[in-house]
N, C-alpha and C positions, 0 to 999 in steps of 0.2 A: 254653611247655612245653619241658623239657629231658629228653632220654633218652640215657643211655650204655648201650650194649648190648655186653657182653663187651669193654669198652674196655681195650686194652693199649697202653702207650707205652714204647718202648725208645729210649735214647740210645746213639749209636755207641760212646762211650768207657766205657760201664758194662756189666758182665756181667748184672746183675739188672735187670729192667724197673722203670721209675720207678713205674708203675701196672700192675697185672696183673688182667685179667678182671673189671673193675668193671662192675656193673649198677646204674644209678641213675636215678631218675625224680623230676623236680621239676614240680609242677603249677602252673598259673596261679593267681594270687591267694594264693600261699603263699611262705614263706621256708624254704629248705632250708639247714641248717648243715652245713659240711664241717669236720671236726675231725681233728687229727693232730699228732704231734710234727713238728719241723722235719725236712724231708726225707721225710715220709710220702707225698708225691705230690699234695698239695692244689693247689699252683700249676700243676702239670702238667695237672690236671683243668680248672682255671679257664681256662687258655690254650687248651685243646682246645675248650672250649665256645664260646669267642670266635673260633675258627678262626685262632688265632695260630700253632698248629702242629697236627699231624694224628695220628690214631691209627696205630699200627703194625699193629694188627689190631682188629677190632670196628668199632663205628660210634658217632658222635656225632650226634644228631638235635636240632635246635633249631627249634622252630615248624615241624615237618614238613620241614625242610631238612637234608640230609646235609652236615655240615661239610666233608667231604673233596671232595664233588662241587660244592658251591655256596658256596664260602668267602666270596665277596664279599657274597652275600645274607645269610649268617649274620652277617657283621661289621656289616651294616646293622641286623640284628635285635637286636643285643646292645650293651649299654653296659658298659664295663669300668672299674672304679675300682681302680687299683693301690694296693698298700701304700705304695710310695714314689713320690709324685707328682712327675713331672718337669715342673714348671710354669715357663714363661718369665717371669722376674721383671721384665723390662723392659716387658712388656705391661700394659695395664690389664685389669681383669676383663672389661669389655665387649669390648675388642679381641680378647682370647684366645678368648672364647666365640664371637664372630663368626667368627673364623678356623676354629674347630672346626666350626661350622655349614657353612661353605663347603666344608670337606673332605668333608662328608656330602652335598654337592650342593644345599644350601639357599641360596637367593638371594632378593633382592627382598622382597616382602611376607611370603613364607613364612619367610624368615630372621628378619625383624623380629618376627614372631609367636612364632617359636621362642625367640628371645632373651628376650623379655619373659616368656614362660611359664617358661623355665628359671630366670631370675633370681628370679622369684616363688617357684617351688618350693624353691629353695635359699636363700631369704632373703638375696640378694646385692644387692638394689636400692640399699642405702645406700652400698655400696662399689664400684659399677659403674665409676666413673672412677678408682679407686685402683690404683696399681701393685701387681702381685701380690707383689713382693718386700717390700712394706710390711705385708702382711696378717699377722694372727695365725695360729697353727697351725689353730685352729678354722675361720677363714674360708678358709684355703688348702684345707682338706679339703672345704669346700663347693664351692669352684671345681673341685676334682677330681671331685666328683659332677656338677657342672654340665656339664663337658666330655663326660661319659659319657651325659648325658640330653638334650642339645640336639636330637638327632634323634628323640627320643621313642621309644626302643626298647622292645619288649615284654618283653625279657629283660635283667635287670640282674645283673652279676656283680661281687661285692665281695670284694676281697682284703685282709683285716685293716683294715677301714675305721676302727676305733677306735684304731689304733696311734698312740701318742704324744699322744693327746688327754687333757685333764684330765676329772675327773668331770662337770663341767657341760657340757663339749663332747660327751662321750659321750651324755648325755641328749638333747642337741640332735640328734646324729647318729641316735639311735634314732627320734626323732620324725620326722625326715626320711624314714627308711626306711619307717616305717609309713604316712606320707603318700603315698609313691610306690607302695605295695603293691597296692592293689585291681586295677589294670589290668595288673599285671606278674607275671612269674615271677622270683623273686629267689634267687640262690645266693650264700651268705655263707660265706667262710672266716674263722675266728676262733680265737684262743687263749683268749679270755675267756669263761669258762663263764657269767658273768652275762649275756652277750649271747645265749647259747643260751637261757637261761631267759626272757629278756625278749622275744626275737624269733622263735625258730625253731619251726616247726610239725613239722618232720622233721629228723633228724640222720643223717649218715653219718660213721662214725669209720674213718679210714684208719690202717693201721700197716704200715710197710715195703711200701707200694704195694698192699696188699690191704685190702678192706673187712672189718673185724672185728665191726661191729655197725651196724644201721640201724633206723630207726623213730622213733616219737615219743620225746622225751627221757624222759618218765615210764616208758615201756615198757622202754627200755634200763636205766634205774635199777632197775626191778623185776626184770628178767631177770638182772642181775648181782648182785642182793642188796645193792646199795650204798645209801648214805644219800642221795646226790644225784648229779647228772650229772658233777660234777668227780671224785668218787671212782670212779664207774663208768668214766670215761675212763681214769684211771690203772690201774684193774684190768685193762682191756683192752689197755693198752700198757705193761705192768708191767716189761718188761725195761729200759725207760728209754733205749733206743738208737734213734737216728734213722738212716734209710738214706741 
């Protein structure tokens, strides 16, 4: 479960808040989409959910934990898949995922079990001994998922996971997300409207740091009188300016 309650985030060098007075709720077993133009505040929200930075005012609650008060517990409860994966090319897949497991306090049999489970989830068994720098873009993105999943977090936060993938790789990524869903709360930031149609139960659309629409994609389409979610999105962010 993720809840943002009147969440506002300001950065010191900017006059306007990056996100202002956002209320958002993401239920277990669902995928919530976060949409917006570049600079709308999406990554600010994702990092706050993972306790990588904190609310200026309001609250971020993750699995009944306040991110400001219990940051380390929130980090253990979340897995973050960044848009630009910074993966160490000199490591093998197994070496890197083992390192990530250790960083989450896993060792011995618990670490071994976590490694095998994660390699299976992400279909990385065939490349476990391969150097990361030799992997295709699709396999590298699976490693990016694996590092976020090795500690089996109940909350998964995805920042543009389909970025740079070809159509076949996007289909594989969707299948992986659906496979991971039943036991997790998933928050997905994306620019790809087909990902919204294929994956998201609920959508929040941000524009200049504020929520301009939320609900099921079909409800947003109906309320805006648009033909589809893409046209609804552009109607709601029609000035074309990012903050």
